[in-house]
N, C-alpha and C positions, 0 to 999 in steps of 0.2 A: 871685185865689186868696191872696194874700198877707194878706189882710185875713180870710179865713176861719179858724175855728177848725178842729181837727183833725178832727171829725165832720165837718163839711160840705166839707173838702177832699177827704176820703175818698169823700163821696158824689158829688161831681164826678167824681171819678177811676173810682169805680165805673160811672158813668152814660156816662162817655166809653166805658169798654171794653164797656159793653153796647152802645152805638151802634155802635163798629167791630165786634162779633160780629155785629152785625145788619145789617152790610154798608155802614155809613155812607161807607166811602173805597172799596168795590168799583164797579165799572161794572154797569150795569143787567143786563148779560149774567151778570156775575158772582153778583149778588143772586136772581137766578132761579136760578141752580145750587144757591146755599146753601138757599134755599128748598126746592128739591127734595130736596136732601139731608137737609134737617132733618125733613121731612115723613116719609121713607122710614126714617129713623131711629126715628123715634116710633114706626112701624107695626113695624118689627123688634123693638124692644125690648117693646111689647105684646104680640106672637105670642110671643114667647121666654117672656116671664113667664107667659102664658097656658098654654101647652103644659107648664110646670113646675109649676104650680099643678093644673092638671086631669090628670096622669098619672095612669094607673090600672094601671101595670104590676104585676104580682102573681104568684106562683108557687104551685103544689101541691104540697104536702109531705104525706107520711105520719106517723103519731104516730112510727113508727120513727126517720124521716129526722129527725124535730125530738126526738131524744131530748138531755135536758138541760135541755129549756125547762120551768119551773115549771107547774104546775098552771092557774095564774091566765091563762096564756097561751092555754090552749083553751077559758077559758069565754065562753061566746056566740059561739065563731069561727065563722064560716060554710065549710062543708064540703060535698064532693060525692064520690059513690063512683066511683072510676075502675076498672071491672070489679069484683073484689071487695074492693078497699082503698079504705079511706077517707082522703079528700085533705083536708087543711085548705086553705084559701085564706091566704097572706100576703101582705100589700101589701108591694111594694118601697120603701116611704117609710120616714124616719129612725127612727121609735120602734119599728115593727115591726121593720123590719132590724136594727137596734142589737140587740133582744132576740135574736134568732136569731143573730147574730154574737157575742154574748157567751156563750151559753149552749149553741149546738148542740156536741155533741160529736162530730158527724160533719163532716169537712173539705168532703166533696163537697156538703152541706149548705150550709154557710157560702160555699162558692164559688158555688153556683147563686144564692143569693141576694143575694152581693156583687156578682155581674156584672150582675144584672137592675137592680139599682139604680144601677149604673154605666154602664148602657146603654142607659137609656130617655131621649126625647125626640129620637131621631135627627134631626127634622127643625130642631132648633135648632142643628146644625153649619152648615148652610148660611146661617141666620140671622145667626148670630154671625161668620160669614166675611164677610159682605156686610156688616155692620156696621164690622167692624174697616177695611175698603175703603173704605167712605163717611166714617167720621171722620179717614180719610187726606187724602182728597180734599178733606174741609172745612177741614183744617187748613192744606194748602198753598194754598188759595184765599185764605188769609189771610195769607199769607205765611211760615208756619212749617214747618220741614223735616219735621217729625212731629206727630202727634196730641197726642204725650205732652206737647211743647214748649209747644202751644196751649194745653194744659188747666193746666199746671202753672205758667206765668208768673202765674197768680191764686193760687195755693194758698201757705202758708205755706214749703213747701219750695222753692218757686221754680224748681228746674231738674230734670230726669231725672238728672242727674249726681249732687245731692244725695239723691235717693232710691236711686239705685245705690251709693252709698258706703256708706250705711246698711245696705243688704241684704245687700251683700258682708261688711261688717263682722260683721254679724249671723251670716250665715252660717258664715263664717270660726270664730268663736267657738263656734257651735252644734253643728257636725260632727262634730268628736271625741267631743263627751258624746253626741251622737245615736247615733253609733256603738257606742259602748259599752252604750246602753240596747239598742239592736237585738241586741246578741249576747246580752244576758241575755234578751231576750223569744225569741230562738232556741233557747236552751239550755231554756227553761220547754217549748217544742213539742216539741224533741227526747226529752225526758225523758217526756211525756206520749204521744208516738207510739211510742216504743219501749217504754215500760211495756205497750202495747196490744198489742205484738208485732208491730207494722208498722215499714216502713222511713221514716225521715225523708228526705224531699227539697227541702226548703227552705223557707223562711217567705216568707209571700203577702199582699197587701193584705187576704184575708179572714180571716186570721190575727190581726191586728194588736189589734182590740177584745177579743177573749178572752184573749190572753195579756198586754195590757197590765193586763187588769181582774184578771187572775192576779196580776201582780206587784204590785200595788195590795195585794192580801188578802195576799200572801206577806209582803211587805216591812212594810206598816203595818198589818195587819190590819183594813182597812177594806172593808166591804161597802157599796155604793153603794145597796143596794135598803135595808139597815139606814139608812143616813143619810136616805134619802127621809121616813123616818117622823117624822123632826124638824121637816119643811119643807111643810106643809100651807099650800096658797096662802093662803087667808084669813089666815093667823095671819103669815105671811111677808109678804104684801104691805102688812099694817098697821105692822109693826116697820120693813121698808125705807123705808115714807112717814116715819114716827118719827124714823129716823136721819139722812134727808134733811134735814127742817124742823128738828129740833134743832139741826145743824151750820150749817144756812145761816140760821137764826133767823125761821124761818116756822111756820106750824101748817096743817094740813089739815083739812078738815070737810065731812061728807056735804052737798052742795048744799042750800041751804034753799027753793029754790024749784024747780018742774017744769021741764027743760030740754029742748027738741026733741033727740032721741037717734034714729039711724039703727037700730037694735034694740032690744028691750025689755030685753034682758040689760046693755044698757051703763048703767055705773054713772058718776055724775059729783059731781065733788068741788069745793068751792073752797079757793082757797089765800089765805091771810091773812099779812101781818106777824104775828110771835108777840104782840106787845104789842096788837093789834087797831088799830093805827094806821092801816092800809091794806090794801085789797082788792088781791091781786096776780094774780090769774087762776082759771082752771078747768082742772081734769084730766078727761078722759073715758077710763075703762077698758073695753075691750071684749076679754074674756078668753078667751070659749069657743069652741071650733069649731063650724064651719056649713057647710054645702055652698058653695063656690066662693069661701071668705073666703082672705084672704091667709094663709099658713102659717106664718110666722117672728113672732118677737117684734119689733115695731117701733114707733117712734114717729113721728107726722106732727105740726106743727104747723098747727092750724086757723086760728091767728089770731096774728100778731106783735104785740109792743109794741111800739108808736110813738107818738110825738106827734101829735097832730091840730092843724089850723090854728090853733084857738082856745088852743093850749097844753095841753088836757087830754090824759092819757094814756090811748091805747086799751089796755085789758088784753087781755092774752093768754090764750091756750087751746091745750093740749096733746091730743093722743088717743094712747092706747095700744093696740096689738093684739096679742092673742095667739091661739093655738088650742090651748089647753087643751083636755082632756075634761072633759065635765060631772061633778061629783061625784055619787056614788051615795047613797042612802039612807043607808048605813052607813059610808061611805069617803069624804071630802074629796079634791080634787085634791091629790096628793102629787107635790113637785117635787123632780128630781134636784139635786143639789148645782150642776152646771153651768147649770140650768134657774134656778137663784137668781142665779147671776152675770150670766146674760142679761136678768131681771127688773130687777137693779140698775143694769145699764146702760142698757138702755131709757130707765128713768127719770130718769136723768143727763141724757139728751136732753129730755126733759120739764120737767125743772129749768131746764136750760140756757135754753130759750126763754120759761119764765115768769120767769125774774131778771133777762132781759135789760132795759137801759135805754136801749138804744140809741134816737136820734131816729130813724133812717129805716129803715124796712122793708126798703131795698134792702142795708143793711149787715148781711147775716147772717154769720155765722162760716165762714171759709173750710173746707172737708170735713176736712183734717188737723189743723186747730184744734179743730174741733166735737168730734172723738172724745177729747180730752184729758180734759174732765171725766167723761166716763160712764167711761172706761178708769178714771180715777183712783179712783172710787170703788167699783169692781169689788174694789178691794183690801179692802176691808170683808169680802166672804166668806171670805178666809182671814186674818182677825185674829180671834185668841181673843176679845177683848173684844168685837167686834162678833157673834162666833157664840153668846157666852153670850146676848147679846139675841135676835137673829133664830131660834135653834134651840129648839123646845119640841115634845115628841114629841104627835103628835097625838092620842092616847088617853089619856094620864096627865097631860100638859102639864107633864111634868118637861122641866126646861133640859137640854141635852146635857152629858154630863159632862165635867170638864176632861181625862180620861184619852182618851176618845173625840176631843175638838176636838183634843188635841194630836196624836194619831194621823191625822186629818183634814188638818190644816195639814200634817204632815210628808209626807203622799202628795200635795203639791202638784206636785212636781218628777217624780213617777214618771212615766216616759216624757215628761218635761217639755222636754227637747231636740227630741225628736221633733215633738211637737205644735209647737213653736216654729218648727222648720225648716220645717214644713209652712206656716206662715202665712206665713213669708219666701218660701218657692216662689210661693205664690200671687200676691203682691206682685209678685215677678219677673217670671211669667207675663204679668201683666196690663201692666207694663211693655214686657216684649218684643214683645207683640203690636201694641203702640201706638207702638212706634218704629220700625218699618218705615219706608221712603223709597220704597218702590214697591210697589203693589198686586200680590197674588200670588207674594210672595216669603215667605209663612208659612204654613204649615197650621196651623190653630187646634187640630186633634185632635192630629197627630203631634206637635206642639210641646210640648203640656201633658203627654202620655206620657212623651215622653224627657225631658224637664225635670224632672218629678217624680220619676223614676227616678234620675237624675244628682243632683239636688239634694235632693230629700226622702227618700230610701232607699227608694222604693217598689218594689214589685216585683208586677206583674200576672200574671207566669206565663204569657205570651203569651196571656192572655184578650184577646177583643175590647171593649174598654171605650172610653167617650169622656165622661168626667168634665165636662170643658168644656161639653159640652152641659147642662148642668145647675149651672153656674158663674154664678148668678144676679146678683151683686154687680156683674159688671162689664156687664149688661144693664139695671141698675136704679139708675143713677148713681154708681155707684163706678168707672166707666172710668176709668183713670189714677188711682185713688183709695185701691185695697186696700192700698197701703203704707200709708195712714192709719193702720190698726188697730196695726202695727207702731211707726210714728211715734209714736202718741200712747201707746201703751205704755209705750214708753223715757221719754218726758216726763212722763207721769204717775206713774211708779213712782219717779222722782226728787222730784216733787213731793211725793207723798204721804210719802215718806220724809223729805225735808227739814222738811214742815210738821207731818204729821198723826202722824208718829212719832217726832217732836223735843220739843222743850220747850213748844211752844205747846199749849195745852188745844185740844180739837176745836172748840170755838165760837170760839176767837180764831183758828186756822188757817181756819175755816169763814167767816168775817166775811171775812178777807182775801182768800179764793178768791172767793168771792162779789163783791168790790168789783173785784178786779182781773181776774179770768177770767171770770165769768157777767155780770157787768153790762154790760162793754164790749161784748162779743160781739166781732161784726166791725167795730164803730167806732174801733177803734185797732190797730195793727198788733201782730198776734200773739203775734211775737216779743219784742215791749216788755214785753207784759202777761205772758208767763212769767217775763221777767227781772226784772219789778216783783214778782211774788210771790215768788220764789226769793230776791231778793237777789242774784243771780249769773245768769251764762248756764246752761242746762241741761246735763248730763252724762248719756251713756250708759255 
């Protein structure tokens, strides 16, 4: 081992860990148990995801019940007559539910939609409960007290205690700010309710989107429907790719040859060094919704960048999937500002794979380190300089005015403490259900609801909801990993502030980021990589 370089030594350590994880030190009977557990976990995770992706929950609401929704909401919307009343079909999915929760003046309507959205996939409750118990069984077969201990020993965080320390620190700092924000939202609702001659009886989860949107409009005169007009998908995508390539010393061009794709709408691009000195890899973009397709924005590495036996480098390929609506003849796909954020985040993962110079495919970055690059570049969507590049009106081509940019940036912290506290809550919940030492000692639904009310200021008003049944991350590879979003957010904000908002040019900072963070990937100690980039230890 002493004669190996750092990358080869890490490979040996990673392979040794993998052998242990596959039961090399277990008895034959224990290995059989692990195989059984692993097989069942895959089945549970696939069933859970399938149920979420194929959920068809909907509610039937009249035009009167949907008072406040814009006329565009009703265009081409399916409807049925129930007696003499025309009822519109509203899917309890993110986009449609959000529109109702934002615009509906009728609180009963908002509650109906929220409860429908928060109580579908009931079969997933048992799947998640069983997965938690099986993960514990697996961890204890390998000699760990909890599943969290088993997972985190190979992560940047190393221990559950380190994660808990971060989450408790953030929770303590965010709580008083979130309570102040919640009081402001309650006041907005009270004012609206009493102006209508009704009695205010409290603030509930189905009120949050409506009144946080009002707070943003009142405080900063920001209407997110107006903001969307500056973010046409094709334009934003081109400009985000340009930001990445300019910063990292690359360029992106349409693929020069026809590549095999899984659907005719998939677009393919080549990534080159900016000076054309070397081909870097491919990006596949699968952007539009279709039946049975994965619903979120995400990136998968199709091929890793590795060095072959003959010393030549195999070029990587990344695929980004999204489910945007198809453009119409008159209107392109218009993105919300938060979807621009998700787009930037996802492409960060794509470029992380493309820029890797790791010799071995086994040396992928640990989950909490892999989130750092994507989280860091998300800062672009809040930087005035970047927004002047990214935002142009889909009809006139005019760039977003400095005054509107200033208002948008100022709106960043509207209800921001509540949003961040809810991210912290999800990380705590993920840790809690995976730190049990005995099966049957935690109810995944009851704990989710109780913890969200205690930590995240949620109020379900006694409604029967089970949002744990659609918490897909912890059944899609982020089990004991949801904390990584906040972990990476803290470190990446420090990195962006120190290098990209400091005296370095974006090109200088980008070159350093590429060489110190992206190229090594998991081929060296993540904490050491961060410290080399910062020139010091990170700070929260």
